[in-house]
C-alpha positions, 0 to 999 in steps of 0.5 A: 460513550459506550464504546468499551465493548466495541473497542475491546472487540476491535483490539482483539481482532487487531491483535489476532491479525497482527500476531497470527501466523496466517499461513501465508503462501509466500511462493504464490505471493511472489508469483502474483507480484512478479506477474503483476509487475510485468503487465497490467490487467488489460495486457499493456505495460504498467503506467508507472514504467512510462514515468519512472524517474520523473516524480520530482520534475514538476515540484518546486520544493514548497508544500503551501502557498507561503513556502514554509515547511 
């Protein structure tokens, strides 16, 4: 009990984040994502490129021991 004020503050902050125009620099973001996709921080190729397309190779189609979904 007693969460009213804390919840109201969280709601206010969430709304500000959701609806604020933030001023995101899309060009800088595009450059950062492009450079991150080409090399890993240590200079090697990203690990996901080595296993690309292999994500379902070891799946047997069931989620649990019973095999029911």
